[in-house]
C-alpha positions in Angstrom: -68.8 185.9 81.9 -66.3 184.9 84.6 -65.2 188.6 84.6 -68.5 190.3 84.8 -69.6 190.7 81.1 -73.2 189.9 80.6 -74.4 191.7 77.5 -73.9 191.0 73.9 -72.5 194.5 73.4 -69.9 194.0 76.1 -68.7 190.8 74.5 -68.4 192.6 71.2 -66.1 195.3 72.8 -63.6 192.6 73.9 -60.1 192.9 72.5 -60.5 189.6 70.7 -62.6 191.3 68.1 -65.2 188.6 67.5 -67.7 189.3 64.7 -71.4 189.6 65.6 -72.5 186.5 63.7 -69.8 184.3 65.3 -70.6 185.7 68.8 -74.4 185.2 68.4 -73.7 181.6 67.2 -71.4 180.8 70.1 -73.8 182.2 72.7 -76.6 180.2 71.2 -74.4 177.0 71.4 -73.5 177.8 75.0 -77.2 178.2 75.8 -78.1 174.9 74.1 -75.4 173.2 76.1 -76.9 174.5 79.3 -73.8 176.6 80.1 -75.5 180.0 79.9 -79.0 181.4 80.2 -80.3 184.6 78.6 -82.9 187.1 79.9 -84.1 190.4 78.4 -82.7 193.4 80.3 -84.9 196.1 78.9 -88.2 196.7 77.1 -86.4 196.0 73.8 -86.9 192.2 73.4 -83.6 191.7 71.6 -81.4 193.0 74.4 -80.3 190.1 76.5 -78.2 189.5 79.6 -76.3 186.3 79.5 -75.4 184.5 82.8 -73.6 181.3 83.6 -75.6 178.4 84.9 -74.3 176.3 87.7 -73.0 173.9 85.0 -71.2 176.8 83.3 -69.7 178.0 86.6 -68.4 174.5 87.2 -66.0 175.1 84.3 -64.1 177.8 86.1 -61.4 175.5 87.6 -60.9 173.8 84.2 -60.5 177.2 82.4 -58.1 178.3 85.2 -55.8 175.3 84.6 -55.9 175.7 80.8 -55.0 179.4 81.2 -52.1 178.6 83.5 -50.9 175.9 81.0 -51.0 178.4 78.2 -49.1 181.1 80.1 -46.4 178.5 80.9 -46.1 176.7 77.5 -47.1 179.1 74.8 -44.5 181.8 74.0 -45.6 185.5 74.2 -48.9 184.6 76.0 -50.0 187.1 78.5 -52.9 187.5 80.9 -54.2 191.1 81.0 -54.3 192.6 84.5 -58.1 192.5 84.4 -57.9 188.7 84.3 -55.4 188.2 87.1 -58.0 187.5 89.8 -59.2 184.6 87.7 
């Protein structure tokens, strides 16, 4: 969500290849933790936009530091160009 993805289908298209049931579960847990909210984006009640809450946005510096650590200490770790502005 830090990089503009908001819809379930967009998360499924990520190169990580997460399965639909795992993704649905993780989004539900993030919502229960108060890190994301969901809202319908069409007349179809099951199509949702997910957005970070202020609490979720406050994790950005933490994730940035963890990403930098991984790039430095885990061999063959890369950050795709699309994530560079992070």
